[in-house]
C-alpha positions as CSV (number, residue, x, y, z in Angstrom):
1,X,69.6,121.4,108.0
2,X,70.1,118.9,105.2
3,X,67.3,118.5,102.7
4,X,65.7,115.1,102.4
5,X,64.2,115.9,99.0
6,X,65.3,113.7,96.2
7,X,65.4,116.0,93.1
8,X,68.2,114.8,90.9
9,X,68.4,111.3,92.4
10,X,67.6,108.1,90.6
11,X,65.0,105.7,92.0
12,X,65.7,102.0,91.4
13,X,62.6,99.8,91.5
14,X,63.1,96.8,93.8
15,X,62.1,93.3,92.7
16,X,58.5,92.5,93.4
17,X,57.4,96.1,93.2
18,X,53.9,94.7,92.5
19,X,53.2,97.1,89.6
20,X,54.3,95.9,86.1
21,X,54.5,99.5,84.9
22,X,57.5,100.0,87.3
23,X,59.2,96.6,87.1
24,X,63.0,97.2,86.8
25,X,62.3,100.9,86.4
26,X,65.0,103.6,86.8
27,X,63.3,106.9,87.4
28,X,65.0,110.3,87.7
29,X,63.3,112.5,90.3
30,X,62.8,115.8,88.6
31,X,60.8,117.6,91.4
32,X,60.3,116.8,95.0
33,X,59.0,118.8,97.9
34,X,56.6,118.3,100.8
35,X,53.6,118.5,98.5
36,X,54.5,116.0,95.7
37,X,57.2,114.3,93.7
38,X,57.5,113.7,90.0
39,X,60.0,111.8,87.9
40,X,60.8,110.5,84.4
41,X,61.7,106.8,83.8
42,X,64.9,106.8,81.8
43,X,65.1,103.1,80.8
44,X,61.8,102.2,79.1
45,X,61.7,102.7,75.3
46,X,58.4,102.8,73.5
47,X,58.5,99.9,71.0
48,X,58.8,101.2,67.4
49,X,58.7,104.9,68.1
50,X,61.8,107.1,67.6
51,X,62.3,110.8,68.2
52,X,62.6,111.6,64.5
53,X,59.3,109.7,63.9
54,X,57.6,111.7,66.6
55,X,59.0,115.0,65.4
56,X,57.7,114.2,61.9
57,X,54.2,113.3,63.3
58,X,54.2,116.7,65.1
59,X,55.3,118.4,61.8
60,X,58.5,119.7,63.4
61,X,61.2,120.4,60.8
62,X,64.6,118.8,61.3
63,X,67.8,120.0,59.8
64,X,69.5,116.9,58.5
65,X,69.5,113.3,59.6
66,X,68.9,112.5,63.3
67,X,69.9,109.5,65.3
68,X,66.9,107.1,65.7
69,X,66.8,107.4,69.5
70,X,63.7,105.9,70.9
71,X,61.0,107.8,72.7
72,X,60.7,106.6,76.3
73,X,57.8,105.8,78.5
74,X,58.3,108.3,81.3
75,X,55.6,107.0,83.5
76,X,51.9,106.2,83.7
77,X,50.6,109.8,84.3
78,X,49.6,112.0,81.3
79,X,51.1,109.6,78.8
80,X,50.0,111.8,75.9
81,X,52.3,114.6,77.2
82,X,55.9,114.9,76.2
83,X,58.8,115.7,78.6
84,X,62.3,116.4,77.4
85,X,65.0,115.7,80.0
86,X,68.3,117.3,78.8
87,X,71.6,118.8,79.8
88,X,71.5,122.3,81.2
89,X,73.3,123.8,78.2
90,X,69.9,124.5,76.7
91,X,67.1,126.5,78.4
92,X,63.7,127.6,77.2
93,X,61.4,130.1,79.0
94,X,59.6,127.3,81.0
95,X,62.6,125.0,81.6
96,X,62.9,123.6,85.1
97,X,66.3,122.9,86.6
98,X,66.5,119.5,88.1
99,X,69.9,119.0,89.8
100,X,73.3,117.8,88.7
101,X,73.4,119.7,85.4
102,X,70.0,118.4,84.2
103,X,66.9,120.3,83.0
104,X,63.3,119.4,82.2
105,X,61.4,121.2,79.5
106,X,57.9,120.5,78.2
107,X,57.4,123.1,75.5
108,X,57.3,122.6,71.7
109,X,60.3,125.0,71.6
110,X,62.7,122.2,72.9
111,X,61.3,119.8,70.3
112,X,62.2,122.3,67.6
113,X,65.6,122.8,69.1
114,X,66.2,119.0,69.1
115,X,65.4,119.0,65.3
116,X,67.9,121.9,64.7
117,X,71.5,120.8,64.7
118,X,72.9,124.0,66.0
119,X,70.5,124.9,68.8
120,X,69.8,121.6,70.6
121,X,70.9,120.4,74.0
122,X,74.1,118.4,74.1
123,X,72.2,115.3,75.4
124,X,68.5,114.7,75.7
125,X,65.8,112.1,76.1
126,X,62.2,112.5,75.1
127,X,59.6,110.7,77.3
128,X,55.8,110.4,77.2
129,X,54.2,110.6,80.6
130,X,55.7,110.8,84.0
131,X,55.6,109.1,87.4
132,X,54.0,111.1,90.2
133,X,53.5,110.8,94.0
134,X,51.4,112.8,96.4
135,X,52.5,114.3,99.7
136,X,54.6,111.8,101.7
137,X,53.9,108.9,99.3
138,X,57.4,108.6,97.8
139,X,59.0,108.8,101.3
140,X,56.6,106.0,102.5
141,X,57.4,103.8,99.5
142,X,61.2,104.2,100.2
143,X,60.7,103.3,103.8
144,X,58.7,100.2,102.6
145,X,61.7,99.2,100.4
146,X,59.8,99.8,97.1
147,X,62.7,102.0,95.8
148,X,66.4,102.4,96.4
149,X,68.0,105.7,95.6
150,X,71.4,106.5,94.0
151,X,73.0,109.7,92.7
152,X,72.3,110.3,89.1
153,X,75.0,110.8,86.6
154,X,74.8,111.9,83.0
155,X,76.4,108.7,81.6
156,X,73.7,106.6,83.2
157,X,70.7,108.9,82.5
158,X,71.5,109.4,78.8
159,X,73.1,106.1,77.9
160,X,71.2,104.2,75.2
161,X,71.8,100.7,76.6
162,X,68.3,100.6,78.2
163,X,68.4,96.9,79.0
164,X,71.3,97.3,81.5
165,X,70.6,100.7,83.1
166,X,68.7,99.2,86.1
167,X,71.5,96.7,86.8
168,X,74.2,99.4,86.4
169,X,72.3,101.7,88.8
170,X,72.3,98.9,91.4
171,X,76.0,98.4,90.7
172,X,76.7,102.0,91.7
173,X,75.4,100.9,95.2
174,X,77.5,97.8,95.1
175,X,74.5,95.6,94.8
176,X,74.3,92.5,92.6
177,X,70.6,92.1,91.5
178,X,70.8,88.3,91.8
179,X,71.0,88.7,95.5
180,X,68.0,91.0,95.8
181,X,64.8,89.6,97.2
182,X,61.3,90.7,96.7
183,X,60.6,90.2,100.4
184,X,61.2,93.1,102.8
185,X,61.9,92.8,106.5
186,X,63.1,94.6,109.5
187,X,65.9,93.6,111.8
């Protein structure tokens, strides 16, 4: 029996989603089962906040200069909590495997590893907050054409061209966003 759970898939917000927090969002589903789903938006930078800035605020030492990668808005739930989505070459005690070579870690240990040049994951994004759904909610939203799904790939998840990620994700499905409508229908 093939699983219908979407862990490791990208959710692409459809036009007219009706919630400005999710307009043109691209969300990696990190956990999904019959009880709930949770994901991290991978294309919504926090204006003016970089990972080195945040590490400094948290008094986490860094070894050398770091790229000024932005912190992302992961979603509207628990926005004060940090989530690091990274390649699976790094694991902490409480890391959660996602799918497709991706891992999610929420401990201070991963932040310290990001600041250390010899211990960090090969690729990582740091997001504040997450998107969450209750039992059956995500499945219902997909049936109602709120979201499209596409296979995640490392290049799209970790790319720093945030303005085009949503369009490129649609392109993986062969969809040109100018032909999308905010109206849904049934044939």
